matplotlib code that plots the C-alpha trace (Angstrom):
import matplotlib.pyplot as plt

x = [120.2, 119.9, 116.4, 115.1, 111.7, 110.6, 107.9, 106.1, 102.7, 102.4, 102.8, 106.4, 107.3, 108.1, 110.0, 112.0, 110.9, 111.8, 115.4, 115.7, 114.3, 116.8, 119.5, 118.9, 118.3, 121.6, 123.4, 122.0, 118.7, 115.5, 113.3, 109.5, 107.6, 104.8, 102.5, 99.3, 96.1, 94.8, 95.3, 96.3, 95.8, 92.5, 91.3, 90.0, 91.1, 93.1, 91.3, 94.3, 97.4, 100.9, 101.7, 105.1, 103.9, 102.0, 99.3, 98.6, 94.9, 94.4, 91.7, 90.3, 90.1, 89.0, 90.8, 94.6, 94.7, 92.5, 92.7, 91.5, 94.8, 96.9, 95.2, 95.6, 99.3, 99.8, 98.0, 100.2, 103.4, 102.3, 101.3, 104.6, 106.7, 104.4, 105.2, 109.1, 108.8, 107.4, 110.4, 113.0, 115.8, 115.4, 118.9, 117.8, 114.8, 114.1, 111.5, 109.9, 109.3, 107.0, 104.7, 106.7, 105.3, 107.3, 110.3, 109.4, 107.9, 111.3, 113.5, 111.8, 112.1, 115.9, 116.5, 115.2, 116.8, 120.4, 121.5, 118.9, 120.2, 117.6, 117.5, 115.2, 114.4, 113.1, 111.1, 109.1, 108.9, 106.0, 104.7, 107.3, 106.1, 102.3, 101.0, 99.2, 99.6, 101.9, 98.9, 97.8, 101.3, 101.6, 98.1, 98.9, 102.7, 102.6, 100.7, 103.3, 106.3, 105.0, 104.4, 108.1, 109.4, 108.1, 110.8, 113.5, 113.7, 114.1, 115.8, 119.4, 118.1, 119.0, 121.9, 121.6, 119.2, 118.9, 117.2, 115.6, 117.3, 119.9, 117.3, 115.9, 119.3, 120.6, 117.3, 117.6, 121.4, 121.4, 119.5, 121.5, 125.2, 127.2, 128.4, 124.8, 123.7, 123.3, 121.4, 120.0, 118.0, 114.9, 115.7, 114.1, 114.2, 116.3, 114.1, 116.6, 115.6, 118.4, 116.5, 114.5, 112.3, 114.0, 112.6, 113.7, 110.0, 108.2, 109.1, 107.3, 106.7, 105.4, 103.8, 103.8, 102.5, 99.5, 97.6, 96.9, 96.8, 100.5, 101.4, 101.6, 99.2, 99.3, 103.1, 103.2, 100.3, 102.2, 105.7, 103.8, 102.0, 105.2, 107.1, 104.1, 105.1, 108.3, 107.8, 105.1, 104.6, 102.8, 102.1, 101.6, 99.9, 100.3, 98.3, 95.2, 94.0, 91.6, 93.0, 92.7, 89.8, 91.2, 94.5, 92.9, 90.6, 93.5, 95.1, 91.9, 91.4, 94.9, 94.8, 97.9, 97.9, 97.9, 97.2, 95.8, 96.6, 95.2, 96.6, 99.4, 100.6, 101.8, 105.6, 105.6, 102.8, 104.7, 108.0, 106.2, 105.0, 108.3, 110.2, 108.6, 109.1, 112.0, 111.2, 109.4, 107.8, 108.9, 106.9, 105.1, 103.8, 106.6, 105.3, 105.9, 108.9, 110.9, 114.0, 113.3, 109.9, 109.0, 108.3, 111.8, 113.1, 110.7, 111.9, 115.6, 115.1, 113.7, 116.6, 114.4, 115.6, 113.4, 112.0, 112.3, 111.4, 112.0, 114.5, 117.3, 118.6, 116.6, 117.9, 121.4, 121.6, 120.0, 122.4, 125.5, 124.9, 123.3, 120.2, 117.6, 116.6, 115.6, 112.8, 114.0, 113.9, 116.0, 114.0, 112.0, 115.2, 117.3, 114.8, 113.7, 117.6, 118.6, 120.5, 120.2, 123.8, 123.3, 120.0, 121.9, 124.6, 121.7, 120.3, 123.8, 124.1, 120.6, 121.8, 125.1, 123.4, 120.7, 123.5, 125.4, 122.8, 119.5, 120.4, 119.5, 123.1, 124.2, 121.6, 122.1, 125.9, 125.1, 122.5, 125.1, 127.6, 125.2, 124.2, 127.9, 128.5, 125.6, 126.9, 130.4]
y = [120.4, 121.8, 122.4, 121.5, 122.2, 120.1, 121.5, 119.6, 120.2, 116.6, 113.5, 112.5, 110.6, 107.1, 108.4, 111.4, 112.8, 109.8, 109.7, 113.6, 113.2, 110.3, 112.1, 115.3, 113.3, 111.6, 114.8, 116.0, 117.9, 117.9, 117.6, 118.5, 117.8, 119.7, 118.6, 119.9, 118.1, 117.9, 114.7, 116.1, 112.9, 111.8, 115.4, 114.8, 115.7, 112.9, 110.9, 108.8, 111.0, 110.0, 110.3, 112.2, 114.8, 118.1, 119.1, 122.5, 123.2, 124.3, 124.9, 121.9, 121.9, 119.3, 120.4, 120.0, 123.1, 125.7, 128.8, 126.8, 124.7, 127.7, 129.3, 126.3, 126.0, 129.7, 129.3, 126.4, 128.4, 131.4, 129.2, 127.5, 130.8, 131.8, 128.7, 129.0, 132.8, 131.2, 129.0, 131.4, 128.8, 127.0, 126.2, 124.7, 124.5, 121.8, 123.0, 120.6, 122.2, 122.3, 124.3, 127.2, 129.6, 127.8, 129.0, 132.7, 132.7, 131.1, 133.2, 136.2, 134.6, 134.0, 137.5, 138.4, 135.3, 135.0, 132.8, 130.1, 127.5, 127.1, 123.8, 123.7, 120.1, 120.2, 116.9, 118.0, 120.7, 123.1, 124.1, 122.0, 118.7, 119.6, 116.9, 119.3, 119.9, 122.3, 124.4, 124.8, 125.7, 128.2, 129.8, 130.1, 130.9, 134.3, 132.6, 129.6, 131.9, 133.8, 130.4, 129.3, 132.7, 132.1, 129.3, 130.6, 134.2, 133.2, 129.7, 131.0, 132.7, 129.5, 127.5, 124.3, 123.2, 119.4, 118.0, 114.7, 114.0, 115.6, 116.5, 119.2, 120.2, 120.8, 122.8, 125.1, 125.2, 128.8, 130.1, 128.8, 129.1, 126.0, 125.4, 125.1, 122.4, 118.8, 115.8, 113.5, 110.6, 109.0, 106.0, 102.7, 99.4, 96.7, 94.0, 92.2, 89.0, 87.1, 84.4, 84.5, 82.3, 81.3, 83.3, 81.2, 80.5, 83.5, 87.1, 88.2, 91.8, 93.9, 97.2, 98.4, 101.9, 104.2, 103.6, 107.3, 109.8, 110.1, 106.6, 105.7, 102.8, 102.9, 102.7, 99.7, 97.7, 98.4, 97.2, 94.0, 93.5, 93.6, 91.3, 88.9, 88.3, 86.7, 85.3, 84.7, 87.3, 88.0, 91.3, 91.4, 94.6, 96.0, 99.1, 101.1, 104.4, 106.3, 104.7, 101.1, 100.0, 101.6, 99.6, 96.2, 96.8, 97.5, 94.3, 92.4, 93.9, 92.8, 89.4, 90.3, 87.8, 89.7, 89.1, 92.0, 92.0, 95.1, 96.9, 94.6, 95.5, 92.3, 92.0, 88.3, 88.3, 91.2, 89.3, 86.2, 88.3, 90.1, 86.8, 85.5, 88.9, 89.7, 93.5, 96.4, 99.0, 102.4, 104.3, 107.4, 110.0, 112.1, 115.3, 114.3, 116.1, 113.8, 112.4, 109.3, 107.6, 105.8, 102.8, 102.6, 102.7, 100.0, 97.9, 98.3, 97.5, 94.1, 93.7, 94.0, 95.6, 98.2, 98.9, 102.7, 105.7, 108.3, 110.9, 112.6, 110.3, 107.2, 107.1, 108.0, 105.1, 102.7, 103.5, 103.7, 101.1, 98.6, 98.0, 97.7, 98.8, 102.2, 102.5, 103.1, 101.5, 98.5, 97.8, 94.8, 93.3, 93.8, 92.1, 89.1, 88.3, 88.7, 85.6, 84.2, 85.1, 88.7, 88.8, 87.4, 90.3, 92.8, 91.7, 92.0, 95.5, 96.4, 95.2, 97.2, 100.3, 100.2, 99.7, 102.5, 105.2, 104.3, 102.0, 103.5, 103.3, 105.2, 108.1, 108.4, 108.8, 111.6, 113.3, 113.2, 114.9, 117.7, 118.5, 118.8, 121.1, 123.1, 123.6, 124.5]
z = [111.9, 108.6, 107.0, 103.6, 101.9, 98.7, 96.5, 94.0, 92.4, 91.5, 93.2, 91.9, 95.1, 93.6, 90.5, 92.0, 95.5, 97.7, 96.4, 96.9, 100.2, 101.2, 99.8, 101.9, 104.9, 104.4, 104.3, 107.5, 106.6, 108.3, 105.3, 104.7, 101.6, 100.1, 97.1, 95.7, 97.1, 93.6, 91.4, 88.1, 86.2, 87.7, 88.0, 91.4, 95.0, 96.7, 99.3, 100.3, 101.3, 102.1, 105.7, 105.3, 102.9, 103.4, 101.1, 99.8, 98.8, 94.9, 92.9, 90.8, 86.8, 84.3, 81.1, 80.7, 78.5, 80.4, 82.2, 85.2, 85.1, 84.9, 87.7, 89.9, 89.4, 90.0, 93.3, 94.3, 93.3, 95.5, 98.3, 98.1, 98.6, 101.4, 103.1, 102.4, 103.8, 107.1, 107.7, 108.4, 109.2, 105.9, 104.1, 100.9, 98.7, 96.1, 93.4, 90.9, 87.4, 85.6, 86.3, 84.9, 87.4, 90.2, 88.5, 88.6, 92.0, 93.6, 91.5, 93.2, 96.4, 95.8, 95.1, 98.6, 100.3, 98.7, 101.7, 100.7, 98.0, 95.5, 93.4, 90.3, 88.8, 85.3, 85.0, 81.8, 79.3, 79.0, 76.5, 74.4, 75.4, 74.8, 72.6, 70.1, 66.4, 64.6, 63.5, 67.2, 68.3, 65.4, 66.4, 70.0, 69.5, 71.5, 74.5, 74.2, 74.0, 77.1, 79.0, 78.2, 79.3, 82.9, 83.0, 80.7, 82.1, 85.6, 85.4, 86.2, 89.6, 91.4, 92.7, 90.7, 87.7, 87.2, 84.1, 83.7, 80.4, 78.2, 75.6, 78.2, 79.2, 75.7, 75.2, 78.2, 78.5, 76.9, 79.7, 82.6, 83.7, 82.7, 86.5, 87.6, 85.2, 85.8, 84.3, 86.7, 85.1, 86.8, 88.9, 89.1, 91.5, 90.0, 88.6, 86.4, 84.7, 83.0, 81.2, 78.3, 75.9, 72.5, 69.8, 66.6, 66.0, 67.6, 68.9, 71.9, 72.5, 75.5, 75.8, 79.4, 80.5, 79.9, 76.7, 76.0, 73.4, 73.0, 72.1, 68.5, 68.1, 64.3, 64.5, 66.8, 64.9, 61.5, 63.0, 64.3, 60.9, 59.0, 61.2, 61.0, 57.4, 58.4, 61.8, 64.6, 67.0, 70.3, 72.3, 76.0, 77.2, 80.7, 81.4, 80.9, 79.4, 77.3, 73.9, 75.3, 73.3, 70.0, 70.6, 71.1, 68.2, 65.8, 67.0, 66.5, 63.0, 61.9, 63.7, 65.6, 68.6, 72.1, 75.7, 77.7, 81.3, 82.5, 85.4, 87.1, 90.5, 91.8, 91.2, 90.7, 88.0, 86.4, 86.4, 84.8, 81.9, 81.3, 81.6, 78.3, 76.4, 73.9, 73.4, 74.7, 72.7, 73.6, 70.8, 71.0, 68.3, 66.7, 68.3, 71.8, 73.2, 75.6, 75.9, 78.1, 79.1, 82.4, 80.4, 79.1, 82.4, 83.4, 80.5, 81.3, 85.0, 83.9, 81.4, 78.4, 75.1, 73.4, 70.2, 70.2, 68.3, 71.1, 70.2, 72.6, 75.2, 74.3, 70.7, 71.7, 74.5, 72.2, 69.4, 71.6, 74.3, 71.9, 74.1, 71.5, 68.1, 66.9, 64.4, 60.8, 57.5, 58.4, 61.7, 60.5, 58.9, 61.9, 64.4, 62.2, 61.4, 65.0, 66.2, 69.8, 70.5, 69.4, 71.5, 74.6, 74.1, 73.8, 77.1, 78.7, 77.5, 78.9, 82.3, 82.2, 81.0, 83.8, 86.5, 85.0, 84.5, 86.5, 89.2, 92.8, 93.8, 90.9, 91.4, 95.3, 94.6, 92.1, 94.5, 97.2, 95.2, 93.9, 97.5, 98.5, 95.6, 96.7, 100.1, 99.0]

ax = plt.figure().add_subplot(projection="3d")
ax.plot(x, y, z, "-o")
ax.set_aspect("equal")
plt.show()
């Protein structure tokens, strides 16, 4: 049996790794998965670990922008290569990026082991996606440039580079041979809900996801305020985060009706919330560099159209597939003048788009094709 190794600093099991593992095993690979043992979100070591995953010990840190974090990621990258060196019978290595140090380390490994297939998967962009001001980026330009070079200079030293979205692919395509490039969207289970409440009298919105420093609370509140002048609104909120209290406070100040559900893990409860909503807010600050969001994928999987300000793939899909409304000067008029028939068509478009781009069956077919091309 062929052997494959999967290396990921984060626990991206649910959104990516489980699909990669299944695809490799379908194609005859014995597969081993390696994660770091530190939770980069909660900033603590994992107490509960996955049974089918091996964990690599790394140093901890508390600040996202810190030398300690860089050192932790570099330690992980070097440990991964050491493990790969011990597996002398490995045929394929899948490497999640970032951190950028993973690219450099496995590019150097590839130069010594030309027979081993290396697959880089770019799921985020560092430092491009860092939510910092232009002033900070300008002051730290030298550091940020060197950081990006860890990825850009070595990205072509592989057999395949997949990208989470076309925005990332378009940004980095100059550094990779065209024949090595592919875009593989994240996948989600199908939770499609066909029914919906009439919105002749009231439009119901949803925000689902982390309530953190990169969502644009002011923009969401402003949109709801403007719509309230013409129609009744209600906002359901699923999630939690450091900016939760600030979000709820702004809604209270402007007398916007809402229901805060907190974190919801029960699928039936979540479906009941989604069933009464007309649009999901896919709104982040303009400085965020991302083409797709997990919340947008969540919305699409339930058949919910979006109010979107994310650039790149999200903007293009909303425009081309008619699966929601992009934020622009005509947004309020477009929402409040939407007819029941037009909204029904929009929901049908969401369903078709999800099945065409993000459904498990679609992603599995693409992964199988990528693996076959790697082996040819």
